[in-house]
C-alpha positions as CSV (number, residue, x, y, z in Angstrom):
1,M,115.4,111.2,148.3
2,F,117.0,112.7,145.1
3,S,119.0,115.9,144.9
4,R,117.7,118.8,142.8
5,A,120.5,118.2,140.3
6,C,119.5,114.6,140.0
7,R,115.8,115.5,139.5
8,S,116.7,118.1,136.9
9,S,118.8,115.6,135.0
10,L,116.0,113.1,135.1
11,A,113.7,115.8,133.8
12,A,116.0,116.7,131.0
13,F,116.1,113.1,129.7
14,A,112.3,112.9,130.0
15,M,112.0,116.1,128.0
16,I,113.9,114.7,125.1
17,I,111.6,111.6,125.1
18,I,108.5,113.7,125.3
19,M,109.6,116.0,122.5
20,A,111.0,113.4,120.2
21,V,108.6,110.6,119.9
22,A,105.1,110.2,118.4
23,V,103.7,106.7,119.0
24,G,102.3,105.1,116.0
25,A,100.5,101.9,114.9
26,A,103.4,99.5,114.6
27,E,105.1,96.6,116.4
28,F,108.9,96.5,116.4
29,Q,112.0,96.9,118.5
30,A,115.3,98.8,117.7
31,D,118.5,100.1,119.1
32,M,118.3,103.8,119.9
33,T,120.9,106.6,120.0
34,I,120.2,110.0,121.4
35,N,122.8,112.8,120.9
36,S,121.9,116.0,122.8
37,N,123.7,119.2,123.7
38,E,122.6,118.8,127.3
39,G,122.8,115.1,127.9
40,G,125.6,114.0,125.5
41,E,125.2,110.6,123.8
42,I,122.8,108.1,125.3
43,K,122.4,104.6,124.0
44,G,119.4,102.4,124.6
45,K,116.6,100.3,123.1
46,V,113.0,101.1,122.1
47,F,110.0,98.7,121.9
48,V,106.8,99.8,120.1
49,R,103.4,98.1,120.0
50,D,100.4,100.0,118.5
51,N,100.0,103.1,120.7
52,S,102.4,102.0,123.5
53,M,106.2,102.5,123.7
54,R,109.1,101.6,126.0
55,Q,112.6,103.1,125.9
56,E,115.5,101.7,127.9
57,M,118.5,104.0,128.4
58,E,121.9,104.0,130.0
59,T,122.2,107.5,131.5
60,P,124.6,109.3,133.9
61,L,122.0,108.6,136.5
62,G,122.1,104.9,135.8
63,D,119.6,102.8,133.9
64,Q,116.3,104.5,133.1
65,V,113.1,103.3,131.4
66,V,110.3,105.4,130.0
67,I,107.0,103.7,129.2
68,V,104.1,105.3,127.4
69,N,101.0,103.2,127.9
70,G,98.6,104.5,125.3
71,D,95.6,102.6,126.6
72,A,96.0,104.1,130.0
73,G,97.0,107.5,128.8
74,M,100.0,107.6,131.1
75,M,103.7,107.9,131.0
76,Y,106.0,106.2,133.5
77,I,109.7,107.0,134.2
78,L,111.3,104.0,135.9
79,L,114.5,103.9,137.9
80,P,115.4,100.2,138.0
81,G,118.3,100.7,140.4
82,Q,116.0,102.1,143.0
83,K,112.9,100.2,142.0
84,M,111.0,103.5,141.8
85,Y,108.9,105.2,139.2
86,V,107.4,108.6,138.4
87,E,103.9,108.8,136.8
88,R,102.8,111.5,134.5
89,P,99.8,112.0,132.1
90,N,100.9,111.1,128.6
91,T,101.6,114.1,126.3
92,Q,102.6,112.1,123.3
93,V,100.9,112.3,119.9
94,M,98.9,109.1,119.6
95,L,98.1,107.6,116.2
96,G,95.4,105.2,115.1
97,D,95.9,102.6,112.3
98,E,94.8,104.9,109.5
99,E,96.0,108.3,110.9
100,K,98.9,110.2,109.5
101,I,101.4,111.9,111.8
102,E,101.3,115.2,109.8
103,E,97.6,115.5,110.3
104,K,98.0,115.1,114.1
105,L,100.9,117.5,114.3
106,A,99.1,120.1,112.2
107,E,97.1,120.9,115.4
108,Q,100.4,121.8,117.2
109,G,102.2,124.0,114.6
110,K,103.2,124.7,111.0
111,I,104.0,121.6,109.0
112,T,106.3,121.5,106.0
113,K,106.8,118.3,103.9
114,L,110.4,117.9,102.8
115,G,110.1,114.9,100.5
116,S,111.3,111.3,101.0
117,E,114.6,109.9,102.3
118,N,115.9,106.4,103.0
119,V,116.8,105.9,106.7
120,E,117.9,102.5,107.9
121,N,116.5,100.8,104.8
122,Y,113.1,102.3,105.3
123,I,111.5,104.8,103.0
124,C,110.7,107.8,105.2
125,E,108.6,110.9,104.7
126,K,110.6,113.9,106.0
127,I,108.4,116.4,107.9
128,H,109.4,119.6,109.6
129,I,107.2,121.3,112.3
130,V,107.5,124.7,113.9
131,Y,105.4,124.4,117.1
132,N,102.9,127.0,118.1
133,D,104.3,126.7,121.6
134,K,107.7,128.5,121.4
135,N,109.0,126.4,124.3
136,L,108.7,123.3,122.1
137,G,110.8,124.9,119.3
138,E,110.9,122.9,116.1
139,S,111.4,119.3,115.0
140,T,112.2,117.4,111.9
141,L,110.9,113.8,111.7
142,W,111.7,111.0,109.3
143,V,108.6,108.9,109.4
144,A,109.0,105.3,108.1
145,E,106.0,104.7,105.8
146,K,105.9,101.0,106.6
147,L,105.9,101.6,110.4
148,N,103.9,104.9,110.4
149,Y,106.5,105.9,113.0
150,P,109.5,108.4,113.1
151,I,112.7,106.4,113.2
152,K,114.9,109.6,113.1
153,T,114.1,112.9,114.8
154,Y,115.9,116.2,115.2
155,V,114.7,118.5,118.0
156,Q,115.6,122.1,118.7
157,N,114.1,124.1,121.5
158,P,115.2,126.6,124.1
159,K,116.2,123.8,126.5
160,D,118.2,121.5,124.2
161,T,119.1,120.3,120.7
162,A,119.0,116.6,120.1
163,T,119.0,113.9,117.4
164,I,117.4,110.5,118.0
165,I,117.9,107.7,115.6
166,Y,116.7,104.0,115.6
167,S,118.9,101.3,114.1
168,N,118.8,97.4,113.8
169,I,115.0,97.6,113.6
170,K,113.2,94.2,114.0
171,E,109.6,93.9,113.2
172,K,108.2,91.4,115.7
173,R,105.6,90.9,118.4
174,Q,106.3,92.6,121.7
175,K,105.5,91.2,125.2
176,D,102.7,92.8,127.3
177,T,105.0,93.1,130.3
178,L,107.2,95.7,128.4
179,F,104.5,98.3,128.7
180,V,103.5,98.1,132.4
181,V,105.3,99.1,135.6
182,P,106.8,95.9,137.1
183,A,105.6,94.6,140.4
184,G,107.6,95.7,143.5
185,Y,108.2,99.3,142.3
186,T,107.4,102.3,144.5
187,K,105.8,105.4,143.1
188,L,108.0,108.5,143.6
189,E,106.2,111.8,144.0
190,M,108.2,114.6,142.3
191,D,107.4,118.3,142.3
192,K,105.9,119.0,138.9
193,K,107.9,122.3,138.7
194,L,111.2,120.3,138.7
195,L,110.1,118.3,135.7
196,I,109.6,121.5,133.6
197,E,112.4,123.7,134.9
């Protein structure tokens, strides 16, 4: 149904999302820009509510949507043009209302706090992590104190180097329908190996 190259590209975009985002206790939407060595520049939008997140992107493969449903413990990669989706167990770091991201990430690697910076008019704690899993490489996150959420992320690993930044952040209620697979979509079974190669 999809060529190997197409599947590999889909996997590359999904890898950026998995590596870059830690879902936090917040409710907002924002514009998103991803700059990556492998994927180039990708523009999109992000919607966050508590422990769920939705990212809408314009990619070389066409429009793509990634939904992390924290309550269900699942991640969905949607292909709106084909009305298909891929389902995977969620691997995101999930935060409760009172939890701090550095405490959660400490289980995954060595954490270094780098002070505070202002990003998009939010005071952010800058955190660097070198992951125990060498395949994950390292990341720097700028976590907005008010949102308890990283609004800028730098990722470097053996597969890619990428920067993700949110702009035009609007704190507002998000609709339930943003965080579920729409009716009429067909589940696409993909070889797990292709998603990690």
